[in-house]
N, C-alpha and C positions, 0 to 999 in steps of 0.2 A: 735802685733803678730810679732814674729821673723821668718824670711823666711830663709831657707837654701836650696841651690841647690846642688845636689849630682849626679855625672856622674857615671853611672854603667860601670864597666869594665867587660863586657860579656853580657850574656842574662838577668841575674837577680842577686839580692843580697838577702840574707836571712835577714829577718827583725831584728833579734837580732844583726847581724853583721852591718847592716846599722846604728843602734843606736850607735854602738861602733865607726864606721868609721866617723861619723859626730860629734863625741865628746860628745854625751849625756850620755855616761857611759864609764867605764874604761875597760870593758871586754865583750865578748860575753855572759858569764854567768850572768853578771849584766844586760845585755840587755834582757836575758830570764826572769829575775825576773820582770823587768819593764813591758814586754809584758804580763806576767801571772797575774799582778796586774789589768789588764783590762783598763789601762789608754791610750792605743794606738788605733788609729783608721787608717784604710787604706781606701781611698776613701769615707770617711764618716761613715764607718761601724767599730764596734768594732772588733779588731783582737786579738785572743787569741793563735793563732798558732805561737809559738816562731820562727820557721824556715820557715814561710811563704815566698814564692818567690815574691819579689817586683820587678816589671818590669818598664822600662821607661814609663812615662806618669802617673804613680800613685802618689798619694799625701798621705803622712804619717804624722799624727799629734799626738803630745804628749803635752798635756797642751796647752800653747800659742805658741808652736813652730811647724811650718809647713815645711816638707821636701818635695821638689819637686825632683822626680827621673827623670834624663834625659838620653837620649841615647848618647853613645860615639861619 
């Protein structure tokens, strides 16, 4: 499993933007498509809200990639 750490610049980051910022897709629009596919989980629960607010301490998973969201 690949681990990625991402430090939030602010209170939260939208899920589709997070996928873009860590390099899993080329744009926020592509991130929305990935989220809509049902392949993304947040803290172990499937997440279908494309602009869900992801805050420090949460774990996002896409396939075998896990993103740990950290505080600034």
